[in-house]
TIVOSE-64241 format. One record per residue (C-alpha): chain; residue in three letters; x, y negated, z negated. Coordinates in steps of 0.25 Angstrom, whole numbers, plus 5000, padded with zeros to 4 digits. Example, Ala and Ser with C-alpha at 12.3 -4.5 7.8 and 13.67 -1.06 7.14 Angstrom:
{cadena = A | residuo = ALA | c1 = 5049 | c2 = 5018 | c3 = 4969}
{cadena = A | residuo = SER | c1 = 5055 | c2 = 5004 | c3 = 4971}
This chain:
{cadena = A | residuo = MET | c1 = 5431 | c2 = 4426 | c3 = 4792}
{cadena = A | residuo = GLY | c1 = 5440 | c2 = 4433 | c3 = 4783}
{cadena = A | residuo = ALA | c1 = 5445 | c2 = 4424 | c3 = 4774}
{cadena = A | residuo = SER | c1 = 5452 | c2 = 4432 | c3 = 4762}
{cadena = A | residuo = ALA | c1 = 5455 | c2 = 4420 | c3 = 4752}
{cadena = A | residuo = PRO | c1 = 5443 | c2 = 4412 | c3 = 4746}
{cadena = A | residuo = PRO | c1 = 5444 | c2 = 4397 | c3 = 4747}
{cadena = A | residuo = PRO | c1 = 5451 | c2 = 4390 | c3 = 4736}
{cadena = A | residuo = SER | c1 = 5442 | c2 = 4387 | c3 = 4724}
{cadena = A | residuo = HIS | c1 = 5440 | c2 = 4372 | c3 = 4727}
{cadena = A | residuo = PHE | c1 = 5431 | c2 = 4376 | c3 = 4739}
{cadena = A | residuo = TYR | c1 = 5422 | c2 = 4383 | c3 = 4728}
{cadena = A | residuo = PRO | c1 = 5425 | c2 = 4374 | c3 = 4716}
{cadena = A | residuo = HIS | c1 = 5416 | c2 = 4383 | c3 = 4707}
{cadena = A | residuo = MET | c1 = 5423 | c2 = 4396 | c3 = 4709}
{cadena = A | residuo = SER | c1 = 5436 | c2 = 4399 | c3 = 4703}
{cadena = A | residuo = TYR | c1 = 5447 | c2 = 4408 | c3 = 4708}
{cadena = A | residuo = LYS | c1 = 5457 | c2 = 4416 | c3 = 4698}
{cadena = A | residuo = GLN | c1 = 5472 | c2 = 4411 | c3 = 4699}
{cadena = A | residuo = ALA | c1 = 5475 | c2 = 4424 | c3 = 4704}
{cadena = A | residuo = ILE | c1 = 5467 | c2 = 4424 | c3 = 4717}
{cadena = A | residuo = LYS | c1 = 5472 | c2 = 4410 | c3 = 4719}
{cadena = A | residuo = GLU | c1 = 5486 | c2 = 4415 | c3 = 4719}
{cadena = A | residuo = ALA | c1 = 5483 | c2 = 4428 | c3 = 4728}
{cadena = A | residuo = TYR | c1 = 5476 | c2 = 4419 | c3 = 4739}
{cadena = A | residuo = ALA | c1 = 5488 | c2 = 4408 | c3 = 4738}
{cadena = A | residuo = SER | c1 = 5500 | c2 = 4417 | c3 = 4737}
{cadena = A | residuo = ALA | c1 = 5495 | c2 = 4429 | c3 = 4746}
{cadena = A | residuo = ASP | c1 = 5503 | c2 = 4438 | c3 = 4736}
{cadena = A | residuo = ILE | c1 = 5502 | c2 = 4453 | c3 = 4742}
{cadena = A | residuo = THR | c1 = 5500 | c2 = 4458 | c3 = 4728}
{cadena = A | residuo = GLU | c1 = 5489 | c2 = 4451 | c3 = 4725}
{cadena = A | residuo = ILE | c1 = 5477 | c2 = 4455 | c3 = 4734}
{cadena = A | residuo = PRO | c1 = 5463 | c2 = 4446 | c3 = 4734}
{cadena = A | residuo = LEU | c1 = 5452 | c2 = 4455 | c3 = 4736}
{cadena = A | residuo = ASP | c1 = 5440 | c2 = 4449 | c3 = 4742}
{cadena = A | residuo = THR | c1 = 5426 | c2 = 4455 | c3 = 4738}
{cadena = A | residuo = LEU | c1 = 5412 | c2 = 4454 | c3 = 4741}
{cadena = A | residuo = GLU | c1 = 5400 | c2 = 4459 | c3 = 4734}
{cadena = A | residuo = LEU | c1 = 5387 | c2 = 4460 | c3 = 4740}
{cadena = A | residuo = ARG | c1 = 5373 | c2 = 4460 | c3 = 4732}
{cadena = A | residuo = HIS | c1 = 5359 | c2 = 4461 | c3 = 4734}
{cadena = A | residuo = SER | c1 = 5347 | c2 = 4466 | c3 = 4727}
{cadena = A | residuo = ALA | c1 = 5346 | c2 = 4478 | c3 = 4738}
{cadena = A | residuo = PHE | c1 = 5359 | c2 = 4483 | c3 = 4734}
{cadena = A | residuo = ARG | c1 = 5358 | c2 = 4495 | c3 = 4725}
{cadena = A | residuo = ASP | c1 = 5367 | c2 = 4507 | c3 = 4722}
{cadena = A | residuo = ASP | c1 = 5362 | c2 = 4521 | c3 = 4722}
{cadena = A | residuo = ASN | c1 = 5356 | c2 = 4521 | c3 = 4708}
{cadena = A | residuo = GLY | c1 = 5348 | c2 = 4507 | c3 = 4713}
{cadena = A | residuo = ASN | c1 = 5356 | c2 = 4497 | c3 = 4704}
{cadena = A | residuo = PRO | c1 = 5360 | c2 = 4484 | c3 = 4711}
{cadena = A | residuo = THR | c1 = 5373 | c2 = 4485 | c3 = 4717}
{cadena = A | residuo = ALA | c1 = 5383 | c2 = 4476 | c3 = 4726}
{cadena = A | residuo = VAL | c1 = 5391 | c2 = 4479 | c3 = 4738}
{cadena = A | residuo = ARG | c1 = 5406 | c2 = 4476 | c3 = 4734}
{cadena = A | residuo = ILE | c1 = 5417 | c2 = 4474 | c3 = 4745}
{cadena = A | residuo = VAL | c1 = 5431 | c2 = 4471 | c3 = 4744}
{cadena = A | residuo = ARG | c1 = 5441 | c2 = 4467 | c3 = 4755}
{cadena = A | residuo = ALA | c1 = 5451 | c2 = 4477 | c3 = 4754}
{cadena = A | residuo = PHE | c1 = 5456 | c2 = 4490 | c3 = 4757}
{cadena = A | residuo = GLU | c1 = 5450 | c2 = 4499 | c3 = 4746}
{cadena = A | residuo = ASP | c1 = 5439 | c2 = 4498 | c3 = 4736}
{cadena = A | residuo = TRP | c1 = 5441 | c2 = 4489 | c3 = 4723}
{cadena = A | residuo = ASN | c1 = 5436 | c2 = 4490 | c3 = 4709}
{cadena = A | residuo = LEU | c1 = 5434 | c2 = 4476 | c3 = 4705}
{cadena = A | residuo = THR | c1 = 5428 | c2 = 4467 | c3 = 4693}
{cadena = A | residuo = LEU | c1 = 5417 | c2 = 4458 | c3 = 4695}
{cadena = A | residuo = GLU | c1 = 5415 | c2 = 4446 | c3 = 4687}
{cadena = A | residuo = THR | c1 = 5406 | c2 = 4446 | c3 = 4675}
{cadena = A | residuo = ASP | c1 = 5395 | c2 = 4438 | c3 = 4681}
{cadena = A | residuo = ALA | c1 = 5394 | c2 = 4446 | c3 = 4695}
{cadena = A | residuo = PRO | c1 = 5380 | c2 = 4449 | c3 = 4700}
{cadena = A | residuo = VAL | c1 = 5381 | c2 = 4465 | c3 = 4699}
{cadena = A | residuo = ASN | c1 = 5391 | c2 = 4472 | c3 = 4690}
{cadena = A | residuo = ALA | c1 = 5397 | c2 = 4460 | c3 = 4682}
{cadena = A | residuo = GLY | c1 = 5410 | c2 = 4462 | c3 = 4676}
{cadena = A | residuo = GLN | c1 = 5411 | c2 = 4476 | c3 = 4682}
{cadena = A | residuo = GLN | c1 = 5421 | c2 = 4482 | c3 = 4690}
{cadena = A | residuo = VAL | c1 = 5415 | c2 = 4486 | c3 = 4704}
{cadena = A | residuo = ARG | c1 = 5420 | c2 = 4493 | c3 = 4716}
{cadena = A | residuo = PHE | c1 = 5422 | c2 = 4484 | c3 = 4729}
{cadena = A | residuo = VAL | c1 = 5422 | c2 = 4493 | c3 = 4741}
{cadena = A | residuo = ALA | c1 = 5434 | c2 = 4489 | c3 = 4752}
{cadena = A | residuo = CYS | c1 = 5427 | c2 = 4483 | c3 = 4764}
{cadena = A | residuo = PRO | c1 = 5432 | c2 = 4473 | c3 = 4774}
{cadena = A | residuo = PHE | c1 = 5425 | c2 = 4460 | c3 = 4775}
{cadena = A | residuo = GLU | c1 = 5426 | c2 = 4446 | c3 = 4779}
{cadena = A | residuo = PHE | c1 = 5421 | c2 = 4432 | c3 = 4775}
{cadena = A | residuo = ASN | c1 = 5425 | c2 = 4417 | c3 = 4777}
{cadena = A | residuo = ILE | c1 = 5424 | c2 = 4408 | c3 = 4765}
{cadena = A | residuo = PRO | c1 = 5412 | c2 = 4399 | c3 = 4764}
{cadena = A | residuo = LYS | c1 = 5415 | c2 = 4385 | c3 = 4768}
{cadena = A | residuo = PHE | c1 = 5407 | c2 = 4373 | c3 = 4762}
{cadena = A | residuo = ALA | c1 = 5402 | c2 = 4363 | c3 = 4772}
{cadena = A | residuo = GLN | c1 = 5392 | c2 = 4351 | c3 = 4769}
{cadena = A | residuo = GLY | c1 = 5378 | c2 = 4355 | c3 = 4769}
{cadena = A | residuo = GLU | c1 = 5380 | c2 = 4371 | c3 = 4771}
{cadena = A | residuo = VAL | c1 = 5379 | c2 = 4382 | c3 = 4762}
{cadena = A | residuo = PRO | c1 = 5394 | c2 = 4389 | c3 = 4762}
{cadena = A | residuo = SER | c1 = 5393 | c2 = 4403 | c3 = 4769}
{cadena = A | residuo = MET | c1 = 5403 | c2 = 4414 | c3 = 4773}
{cadena = A | residuo = ASP | c1 = 5402 | c2 = 4424 | c3 = 4783}
{cadena = A | residuo = LEU | c1 = 5404 | c2 = 4438 | c3 = 4779}
{cadena = A | residuo = GLN | c1 = 5408 | c2 = 4450 | c3 = 4786}
{cadena = A | residuo = ILE | c1 = 5410 | c2 = 4465 | c3 = 4780}
{cadena = A | residuo = ASP | c1 = 5416 | c2 = 4475 | c3 = 4789}
{cadena = A | residuo = ASN | c1 = 5415 | c2 = 4491 | c3 = 4788}
{cadena = A | residuo = VAL | c1 = 5403 | c2 = 4489 | c3 = 4780}
{cadena = A | residuo = SER | c1 = 5400 | c2 = 4502 | c3 = 4773}
{cadena = A | residuo = ARG | c1 = 5386 | c2 = 4509 | c3 = 4772}
{cadena = A | residuo = GLU | c1 = 5384 | c2 = 4504 | c3 = 4759}
{cadena = A | residuo = ILE | c1 = 5386 | c2 = 4490 | c3 = 4761}
{cadena = A | residuo = THR | c1 = 5378 | c2 = 4491 | c3 = 4775}
{cadena = A | residuo = LYS | c1 = 5365 | c2 = 4498 | c3 = 4767}
{cadena = A | residuo = HIS | c1 = 5365 | c2 = 4487 | c3 = 4756}
{cadena = A | residuo = LEU | c1 = 5367 | c2 = 4476 | c3 = 4766}
{cadena = A | residuo = GLU | c1 = 5355 | c2 = 4482 | c3 = 4775}
{cadena = A | residuo = GLU | c1 = 5347 | c2 = 4483 | c3 = 4763}
{cadena = A | residuo = ALA | c1 = 5349 | c2 = 4469 | c3 = 4758}
{cadena = A | residuo = ILE | c1 = 5348 | c2 = 4463 | c3 = 4773}
{cadena = A | residuo = ASP | c1 = 5332 | c2 = 4466 | c3 = 4772}
{cadena = A | residuo = GLN | c1 = 5330 | c2 = 4458 | c3 = 4760}
{cadena = A | residuo = THR | c1 = 5328 | c2 = 4444 | c3 = 4756}
{cadena = A | residuo = ASP | c1 = 5337 | c2 = 4444 | c3 = 4745}
{cadena = A | residuo = PRO | c1 = 5352 | c2 = 4439 | c3 = 4748}
{cadena = A | residuo = ILE | c1 = 5365 | c2 = 4446 | c3 = 4748}
{cadena = A | residuo = ALA | c1 = 5373 | c2 = 4441 | c3 = 4738}
{cadena = A | residuo = VAL | c1 = 5389 | c2 = 4441 | c3 = 4741}
{cadena = A | residuo = THR | c1 = 5399 | c2 = 4439 | c3 = 4730}
{cadena = A | residuo = TYR | c1 = 5414 | c2 = 4436 | c3 = 4735}
{cadena = A | residuo = ARG | c1 = 5425 | c2 = 4439 | c3 = 4723}
{cadena = A | residuo = PRO | c1 = 5439 | c2 = 4439 | c3 = 4726}
{cadena = A | residuo = TYR | c1 = 5449 | c2 = 4448 | c3 = 4718}
{cadena = A | residuo = LEU | c1 = 5463 | c2 = 4451 | c3 = 4717}
{cadena = A | residuo = ALA | c1 = 5467 | c2 = 4466 | c3 = 4718}
{cadena = A | residuo = SER | c1 = 5476 | c2 = 4464 | c3 = 4705}
{cadena = A | residuo = ASP | c1 = 5464 | c2 = 4459 | c3 = 4696}
{cadena = A | residuo = THR | c1 = 5452 | c2 = 4466 | c3 = 4700}
{cadena = A | residuo = SER | c1 = 5446 | c2 = 4461 | c3 = 4686}
{cadena = A | residuo = GLY | c1 = 5438 | c2 = 4451 | c3 = 4692}
{cadena = A | residuo = PRO | c1 = 5436 | c2 = 4442 | c3 = 4703}
{cadena = A | residuo = GLN | c1 = 5446 | c2 = 4431 | c3 = 4707}
{cadena = A | residuo = MET | c1 = 5436 | c2 = 4420 | c3 = 4708}
{cadena = A | residuo = SER | c1 = 5425 | c2 = 4416 | c3 = 4698}
{cadena = A | residuo = PRO | c1 = 5414 | c2 = 4414 | c3 = 4702}
{cadena = A | residuo = PRO | c1 = 5414 | c2 = 4422 | c3 = 4715}
{cadena = A | residuo = PHE | c1 = 5408 | c2 = 4418 | c3 = 4729}
{cadena = A | residuo = HIS | c1 = 5393 | c2 = 4421 | c3 = 4729}
{cadena = A | residuo = PHE | c1 = 5386 | c2 = 4422 | c3 = 4743}
{cadena = A | residuo = THR | c1 = 5373 | c2 = 4425 | c3 = 4748}
{cadena = A | residuo = LEU | c1 = 5374 | c2 = 4434 | c3 = 4761}
{cadena = A | residuo = SER | c1 = 5366 | c2 = 4432 | c3 = 4773}
{cadena = A | residuo = LYS | c1 = 5364 | c2 = 4435 | c3 = 4787}
{cadena = A | residuo = VAL | c1 = 5369 | c2 = 4449 | c3 = 4785}
{cadena = A | residuo = ILE | c1 = 5372 | c2 = 4458 | c3 = 4798}
{cadena = A | residuo = VAL | c1 = 5376 | c2 = 4472 | c3 = 4794}
{cadena = A | residuo = ASP | c1 = 5380 | c2 = 4483 | c3 = 4806}
{cadena = A | residuo = VAL | c1 = 5388 | c2 = 4495 | c3 = 4806}
{cadena = A | residuo = PHE | c1 = 5402 | c2 = 4488 | c3 = 4804}
{cadena = A | residuo = THR | c1 = 5399 | c2 = 4476 | c3 = 4797}
{cadena = A | residuo = ALA | c1 = 5391 | c2 = 4467 | c3 = 4789}
{cadena = A | residuo = LYS | c1 = 5391 | c2 = 4452 | c3 = 4791}
{cadena = A | residuo = GLY | c1 = 5383 | c2 = 4440 | c3 = 4784}
{cadena = A | residuo = THR | c1 = 5385 | c2 = 4425 | c3 = 4779}
{cadena = A | residuo = CYS | c1 = 5387 | c2 = 4422 | c3 = 4764}
{cadena = A | residuo = THR | c1 = 5382 | c2 = 4409 | c3 = 4759}
{cadena = A | residuo = MET | c1 = 5384 | c2 = 4402 | c3 = 4745}
{cadena = A | residuo = ASN | c1 = 5371 | c2 = 4397 | c3 = 4742}
{cadena = A | residuo = ASP | c1 = 5373 | c2 = 4392 | c3 = 4730}
{cadena = A | residuo = VAL | c1 = 5384 | c2 = 4383 | c3 = 4733}
{cadena = A | residuo = TYR | c1 = 5375 | c2 = 4370 | c3 = 4732}
{cadena = A | residuo = ASN | c1 = 5373 | c2 = 4374 | c3 = 4717}
{cadena = A | residuo = TRP | c1 = 5388 | c2 = 4373 | c3 = 4713}
{cadena = A | residuo = PRO | c1 = 5391 | c2 = 4363 | c3 = 4703}
{cadena = A | residuo = PHE | c1 = 5400 | c2 = 4351 | c3 = 4707}
{cadena = A | residuo = PRO | c1 = 5408 | c2 = 4348 | c3 = 4700}
{cadena = A | residuo = ASN | c1 = 5410 | c2 = 4362 | c3 = 4697}
{cadena = A | residuo = ARG | c1 = 5418 | c2 = 4360 | c3 = 4684}
{cadena = A | residuo = ARG | c1 = 5411 | c2 = 4358 | c3 = 4672}
{cadena = A | residuo = TYR | c1 = 5417 | c2 = 4349 | c3 = 4661}
{cadena = A | residuo = LEU | c1 = 5413 | c2 = 4355 | c3 = 4648}
{cadena = A | residuo = PRO | c1 = 5417 | c2 = 4351 | c3 = 4634}
{cadena = A | residuo = ALA | c1 = 5422 | c2 = 4367 | c3 = 4631}
{cadena = A | residuo = GLU | c1 = 5433 | c2 = 4365 | c3 = 4642}
{cadena = A | residuo = PHE | c1 = 5436 | c2 = 4350 | c3 = 4641}
{cadena = A | residuo = LYS | c1 = 5437 | c2 = 4346 | c3 = 4628}
{cadena = A | residuo = GLY | c1 = 5437 | c2 = 4331 | c3 = 4631}
{cadena = A | residuo = LEU | c1 = 5422 | c2 = 4330 | c3 = 4634}
{cadena = A | residuo = TRP | c1 = 5419 | c2 = 4332 | c3 = 4619}
{cadena = A | residuo = ARG | c1 = 5416 | c2 = 4320 | c3 = 4613}
C-alpha cells in the first residue's frame, strides 16, 4: 500500500488529469505539493443538525479548505474542509474477469470517523468513497475530472485504524471507445 501518485490516464481513459498535476507528479517539484483526498458518504452520515454530510480527509499535516467539482454528490461546487488524516491506498489494477479494487487504511481514526463508520457498517446501503487529487497551489477544484468513485466494503474499525476494500463496480459500464466524435468538435463530420 501507499501509492501517492495516481496511475497515468491511459489506465483509466474516461478520466482526465489536469496538466498541472501531471507535471507535479512527473517532476517531483518541491514547490508543487499534491494533496490526496478521500470523501466517504453514506445515508447514515448526518451532521449535528441532521443534514446529510460526508467525511472528508486529506493526506497532509494540516487541514485544507478545498473546492469540490460542480457535480459532486454532496456540497457541489462549494469549498469544504478536509481534515488532515494519514491514510494509505493502492491503485486499483485491471485484470480480465475481475472487478478493480483497492485496499484502504485510515490511521489515527478520529472519534467522528469511527462514529460514522460504525453507524454505516450495520446498514445495507454501501459506503461511497471518492478520491480527488488537488495541488496545494490550486485549491479551486480537483486535478482530475471526473474523480474516482468507489464502493467501500469489508470495513473493520478499531481504536487505531479503519480498513476496507474499495471496488469500482461501474467499470463494466464505461464506454469504449471513450471518446465521442461529435460534429460540434470535429467539423469534418458535417455533411
